[in-house]
Structures are given as structure tokens and as C-alpha cells.
N, C-alpha and C positions, 0 to 999 in steps of 0.2 A: 503494500500500497504504499502510494509515494509521500503519504504524510506522516508515514511513519519513522522515528529515526533510525530505526532500521533500514527502512532503505538510506538514509543517509549516509548509514556506517557500509551498505551494503549495495551500492548503486550502479543504476544502469540506465541508457537511453527510455527516453518518452516518447511516442512521437503521438501527433493529434489525427486520427485517424483522417485519410485521404484529402488532407489538406495537399502534402506533396503530389500524390496523381493530379489533383485538378488545377495544380500550379505548376506542370509539366516544364514550358516554358521558362519560367522566373529559376529554377532552381537548376536546368540544364546550361544558361546562360552563363550562372553565378560561377560554376565551374571553369569556364574559360576565363574569368575575369578574375588578373593574377593580385592587384593591389585592395585591402579592406576598404580605402573611401572610394575607390572607383565601385566596389560592390553595393556598397550601403547609398550610393546616388541611384545608382541602378535598381537597387529596391524602391528605394523611394519613390521615383518614376515610375515604377510598375504598378505601384499602390497606386499613385495617381491615377491612370490608365484604367486601370481595372473596377476603378471605386467613384472615377468620377472627379479626382477631389480637385481637379484642375479645372474643372467647367460650373461650381458653384454661382459666379453671377451670371451664368448664363439661364439659370432657371427661372420661369415665370414668377413665382411665388416667395416670399420672406419665408415660409416655412421648408420651401423644397431646399433654398437656397443655403438657409441653419444647419440642415440634415446631413449637407455633405460638409460645411465647415466644421463639424462636430466631429471629427476624423481622429482614427488614433496616436495624432500627435497631439493633437488639443486633451486628448483623457492624459497622457504623459504629463503634460507641461500641469494641467489642473492636480495631478496626482504630488509633484514637484512641490506645489504651492500647497498646498491643504491635503491630506491623504483621508481625511474624514469629510472630502468635500462630497459634493454627485459621481464627480468624476472617479474619486475612489472609492464611490461605492459600484460603478459602473466596473471597475477594474477587479474591485472584489468578488463581484458577484461572478466575472468569467473567470476565477481561479475556482470557486466555489463550484460553475455547472462544468468544468471540466476534471476537475480532482475530485470532486466532494466533500474537500473540504471547507467547513463553515467560518465564514468568519468568526473572532471573540471578540472585537473593538470597533465599532463606527459610535463614534460620539460619546457609545457608552459603554458599558462592560455587554457581552453578547451570552447569556447564558446557555441559552436551549434556542429552539425555531418558534420555540411556542410563546416567546418572550416581545413585551413594549417593545424593547429596542432593538430584538431582529426585526419584527414588522417595519418599524423607520429606515434601518439602513433596506430594505428591500425595497420602499416606499424611495427613497434615493437612488437608489439602484434603476427601478422601471423610471421612474419620470429621469433618469440622468441620462439613458437611452432611448426613450419615446422619441427626441429628436437626432435620430445620426441615420446612418446609410451604414447598414449591413456592418453596425459594430463591434456584434461577435469572430465576425468573419475576418476584419482587419488585425484583431489582437490577436484571431489564429493561426493570423501569417508571419505578423511579428515575432511572435515567440517558434512559430517552427526557422523564421529568419536567423534570429539570436540564435537557437542549437546549431543552427549550419556554421554557425561564425566561431562558435565556442568550438564544434568540433574540428576546427581546423586547428586548435592550439590546444584542446586537451583530448586525452580518453574517456571514455563514459565513467570508469571507475575512478577519475583522478577529482581529488577536492581542495577547492579554496579556500583558505584563511582569510576568514570574513570578521567583520568588528560590526560591534550596532550598541550604540549607547540611549541610556535610558535612564530616565527622573522615577521610572515606577516602577523597579523593578521587583516590589515585591508586592506589586496587583499580580503579577504573572502567576497562571495556575502549575505549581511543580508538580512534575510528574515520578522526580525521583530523585533523593540527595545521593551525588558519587562520590563525593570526597569534598575536603574542607570549600574549596571555592569552584568545583561541577556540578550540575544539575543538570538533568531533564527538563524542559519548560512547553509549555505549548505555548508557542508563537500566533500573531494574528498572520492568517492565511495568507496575506500578501504583507513583506516586510520592507523597512527600506535597512540594508548594511551599507559597509563600505569598504575598502581593501586596506583603509590609512585609518591605524589606532589613534592617533593625533587627531583625528579629525572627529573621531569618534565620542573623544570627553568634550567636544562643543556641543553635543547630544544629551548628556545627561552625566550623572553623577556617578553611574555604576556602567560598565564598559563589559559587554558580552564578546568573546571568540568561540567562531563557532569554524564548523568545516564543514563546505555546503557542495555538493555534486553540482557538476553543469546544470546536470536537466531539471535543477529547481531553480535557475537564474532566468527571469522572465524578462527581463533587461537590464544593461547596465552601460553607463556614461561609456560613451564616446562610440558604439553600437552606429549611431544614425549621425547624417551631417546635422548641424547648426547646434545647438546652445541648450540641446534638452539633458538634464542630469550633468552639463559639463561642469566644472571647478567644484566636485562633491566625491566624484569617485563611487558615485552610488551605484551600489547595484538593488534592483529590486527582485525580491526572494520569494519564491513562494513557499508559503508558512507549514506550521503542523506542528508537530512535533520533534526539536533539536537539543543535542548534547552543547551545552554550552559550559565555558570554563569564565568566570570572572576576574577580569586582570587586577589585579597588584593585592 
């Protein structure tokens, strides 16, 4: 199960069924492009054409124009500003639908799918995706492209050492105490990490170190051209159970 800490310790590749098959032209072409920056530009161009993202202003109604403007890039930027926004809810909902991992927090703790906080999260997710053009399909492609790039550098069993700063470590569900500084905790279904420990301290008085397999990385800074997540060395990680070690 992808959300289990056992998966993180024994990782393997994850694919979204049908995405590569239905976008064969994209992935066949990526193989022939040597430079990562060129592949990133080609991916963005492909997404623009496939989902008509470049034709928003040609639409006859404001509703149609807005639905195209609300692309995957806008949701990524929304996450960077506020992970508890409607954009954050849409991204968490995508993770929930694709992996079965439910969120544990969205403006409030989510204890169960029958709770009021879960209802409010779902309301944000549905409202956020209402005026979009096939946002789930866009996010499917983004994840698969991210995985393509990661496989260029890492084997499926490789694990990246990443760090997360938090001000409320005591609020997380502790599944197991493994030692003085090591625990297995349940994280939100989509969370931000960084590969710079010094950067993590800027986001909380507690910093956790975790070993993250490539399959659990949804997006990372530098994957696409432009300024999305640039400057923070941020990784958007599919959450669930993680073995973490508290720094210091």
C-alpha cells in the first residue's frame, strides 16, 4: 500500500493506468530530447495544446475562459501560497482519489470522512475544481512526467533524504516510537519537504528527516520552467505513514 511506511522502506515504481498509453506521443518524444530544460518546455507546450491552455482568451464566455486559466500551473502556485486554500484541496483530493490516502488536515484536523472538517475540505475541493478543464487529467500527466524525470536520475529503490519543518509536531498522530528521536508518524496526504535542512528550520521549531522514494514525489522545484516553487528547493510529497528522525 502506497501510504504505508513499509512501502517507503521497500519502494517500487508507481504508474497511473492509461496515462502513458494515452499520451504516447509525449513520452516517445521526451526520449529523444537530451536536455532536461528542453524536455520541460516540451512538456508545457504539450499540455498547452492538449488542454487548449493557450486559447483561453478565444473562448466566448468568461466561464469558459476561467476554466482554461485554472490549469495545473495555477493550482501549483496556489499550493505555494497556501496549502489550505481551494487549490490545496484540489491537489489533496487528487492524491486521495489516486492513492486512497485521505487528508489529515485542511484548515482543521480531519479525524474521519464523516467529520465536519472532511465535509468542508470536500466542499473546497469540489468548488476549486468546478471551473477547470480536466484538472485531474492534467495532474495525472504532471505526476507521470515528474516520475519520468526522476527515473532518469534514480532507481525505484533509491530514497531521497528530505526535511520538513513544523511548529506543531505534537499534533501529529504518532503510530510508533522507534527510539529517542525516531518515530513513525502519519502525515497529511500531500505535504511539502525540502532537500536543505537549513531551509526546513525556517518553517518550524521541529525538523524531521525522512527517506522518501521517488514514487512518492508528486512535484519538485526545478521540474518545470518558470518560478513555481523555485528558491525553496521544495518537494511536494505524497504523504501517509513515514518514519521520521527529529533533528537535534
